[in-house]
N, C-alpha and C positions, 0 to 999 in steps of 0.2 A: 351808868358807869360802864356796863358791859359793852355798850355800843362804842363808847369812847376808846376802850382798850382795844377793841377789834380794829378800829380805824388806825390806831397807833401801830399795830402789828402789820397791817396791810401797807402802811406808808413807810415802814422801816427800810433803811438803806442797807443793802448787804455789805458786810465787812469781812476782811480776811486778815490773818495774822502774818506779818512780814518778818523777815529775818534781817535785822539792821546790819549786823556784821557782814552778811553776804552782800547786801546792797552796797556798802562802802567798798568792799573788796572788788566787786565788779566795776564800780565807777572808777576807782583808782587804776585798775588794770587797763581799762579802756581810755584812761587819761581824760575823763570828763569832769568838768567843774560842777560844784553844787549849783552855781548860778544857771548853767546850761540845763541841768536836769530840772531845776525849779521852773524855768521858763516853759519847758515842754509839758510838764505836769500841770502848770497853772497855779503853783503855790509859791511861798517865799523860801529863801535859802535857809531860814531858821527852821522851817517845817522839815526840810530835807535833812538838816542836821539832827533834829529830834528823832526822825524815822531811823536814821543810821545808828543813833545811840539808844534805840529801843525805848525812847520816852513815850512813843505811841505805838505799842506793838501791834495794835489792830487799826487798820485804816479802811476807808471805803474801797470796795472792790474796783470801782471805775478809776479811782486814783491809783490803785495798785497796777491796773492794766496800763495806764498812762506811764507810770514809773518804769514798768518793764519795757515799754516801747522806747522810752528815753535811754534806757541802759542797753537797748538792742539785745534783749534776751527774752526767753519765754517766761510767762508769769510764774510757772512753778519753780523757776530757779531762784526767785527772791522770797518765796513763801517758806514758813517753817515747815519742816517735814511732816509733822502730824497734821498741819493745816492743809497741805497739798493733798494728802490722802483723803480728806473729807470734803474738799471743794468739788462740786459737780463739774465735770468737763475739764478738770485740770489733773494731769497725771502727776504722780509724786516725783520729785526731783531725783535723778540718778546720783549716786555718790560721786562727789567731785574728786578729780585727780589733783593732787598737790601740784603747785606751779613747777617745781623742779622736775617732777615726773612727767608732766605734760611737755616740757621743753625737751626732755630726753626722748620721749615718744615721737615728737615731731621730727627731731634729727634722725632717728632711726627710720622713720617712714620715708623721709627725703632721701636718705642713703639707699634704701631698698629700691626706690623709684629710679635713682640714678644708675644703680647696678643693672636694673632691668633694661633701661634704655641702652646702656653700653652693650649688653649681651645681644639685644635685638639688632643693633647696628653692626656688630662684628660678625654675627652669625647669619645675617640675611643673605639671600642669594645675590651674588655679584651681578651688577648691571654691566655685563661684559658682552663684547661682540660675539656673534655666532657664525662660525665658518662651516660652510657646506660645499662639498665638492660634487661637480657633475663630470662624469667620464663616460665614454661610449662603452657599450656592452661587448663589442667585438672589435677586432683589429686583425689585419693580415701582416705577415712578415714583409718588411721593407716599406710599409705604409706610414705616412705622417698622420697622426691623430690629434684631435684637440682635447684639452682639459680646461675646465673653468672652476674657480673657487670663489664663491660669493660670500662676502663678510658683511653681515648686517649689524650695525651699531644699535644698541638699545637706547631709548630716550634718556638724555642726560649724559650719555657716554661720548666723550670726544677725544680720548687718548689715542696715541699711535700704538702700533703692534708689530710684531715680527711674524712672518708666515714662513714655515719650513715644509718642504715637500720632498720625500725620499722616493726616488725613482727605482723601479725594479731593475735588477741587473741586466745590462745590455741596452736598455732604452736610453736614448740620448736626447737632451734638450735641443730643440731646433730654434725656438724663439719664444719670447714672453712679453707680456704687456700688463703692468709696467715692467721695465727691464729688471732682470734678476740682479741681486746684489752679490751673487756667487762670483768667485774669482775666475772660474772656468765654467763655461756652459756645459761641458761634458761631465761635470761632477754628478755623482749619484744623488747628492742632496742639493736642492735648489732653495735659495732663501730670498725673501723680499722684506725690505724695511718700509713699512707704510706709515706716513706721518699722521698726526692727529687731525681730527675733523669730525663733523657730524654726519656726513653722507655715507651711505653704504659703498662698499668697494668690491669690484670684480677683478680678480687676478686671472688672466688667461695665459695659457702656454701650450705649445705643441711639442710632441716628442716623436722620434722616429723609432719604429720597431725594427730591430736588426733583421736582415734577410735570413740569417742563420737561426732565428728564433724558432724553437720547436713548436709546430702547430698543435692545436688541441691542448694547449696548456694555459692555465690561468695565471696571470701576473697580478700582483697586488701593489696598489699605491698606498702610501702611508704619510701622513703629515700632521703638523701641530701648529697651533697659534699660541704665541707667547705674549702675555698681557702684563702691563705694569700696574699693580694695584696696591695702594698704600705702601709704597716704597719696597714692594716685594714682587718678584716675577712669579706669575702663575701660568701654567701650561695646560692647554686643553687640546684633545685630539680633534682633527677635522672630521666632520661627519659627512654623510652622503655616500656616493659611489666610491668603491675602492677596487673592485675586481674587474679585470678585462680578460676576455677569452681570446687567445691567439688562434686563428684558424683561417678559413677561406672567406669570411664575411667582411664586407665593407663597414667602416665605422658608422656611416649614415644609415645602414640597414639595421634599424634598431630591433627588429624581431627576427633577424637572421634567416629570412626566407628566400634569399638569393635575388632580391629585387628592391628598388627604392620606389615606393608608391607615393601617392599624393599626401598621405598622412605623414610621411617621413621627409619629403622634400622641403617643406616649409621650416620645420625645426632645424634641418641642416643648413638652410639658407640663412636663418637668423644667426646661427653660430658662425658661419663663414663671414657674414657682414661684420660681426663684432671682432673677427680675427683675420681681417684682410692682411695680405703680405706676411703671413706667418707660416707659409709652406703648405697650406691646404689646396688640394686640386679640385676646384669647383667645376671645371670643364668635364672631368670624369664623372662627377656626381650627377651633373645635368644630363650627360649622355646616357648614363645608366637609367635615369628616370624616364628619359624619352624612349628608351628601348624596352625590350621585354624582360630584361634582367641582366645578370652578369655571371661570369665565372672567373675563378682565379687559379693560376698555376704558378709554381715556384720559378719558372723560367721567364714568363712574360708578364706576370702580375695580373691586373684586372682586364677582362675582355668583355665588351658589351654584347649581349645576345639580342639580335635584331629580328 
């Protein structure tokens, strides 16, 4: 008899206590039929009905696991609380949130996510063009000097923009490419209206320093780029070079040592090539480079030292 009892214990199938009301609630919430659940578990619909009505509060654990799979939930969610605490490897179910509170929580979480996305979009750095000016360090009275503004559009940016450049008092615009939108080229403020596109843009212009300009004086260029962003105009200052020293140095003499050497002739040539027919004197630049240097005086301008 003892041996028969031992065999019965060893052959016993583990069982767990299920929560019928919870099973029905989960099935109806997920819009699952008793027939579907029965087919997945491998039992009849009558058995599912009895489980939901707590007619069989304890069932085989393997059937309970199949039932949880059919309902698409963890096993502990369909067990009675006291049972889940005792079943090895199964954590006790967390207190469930009522349906109305779950719905309210979901809407609040969705709203919070939407507000976060809006804040990130409205406060992110604008994908705007970047305008940087190149200007020579030196210029002499009466000389025509070049200035270039390079505008780099960021990826995804294709809108047009307005470029404004305020010339120091006395400096007069000689020529520009593209053509200036200003009514008069002698205006102290020069404007360009640049159409939309994806390519970077270079605006080049030349100005003449007045012969009466006081030597050894710094003059300042100042400009801005006006962008249209979400139906609002946004203005940014042009970066890069802004100060030019008026004196006896040629604009191509970037270090101001009184000569144009090999390191200086090539950059000057590239600028001249980009700004042909805009008033720059290439012959004088090449003559200074070929000689030993240059000197400047108020009466005759630049003279080559041979």
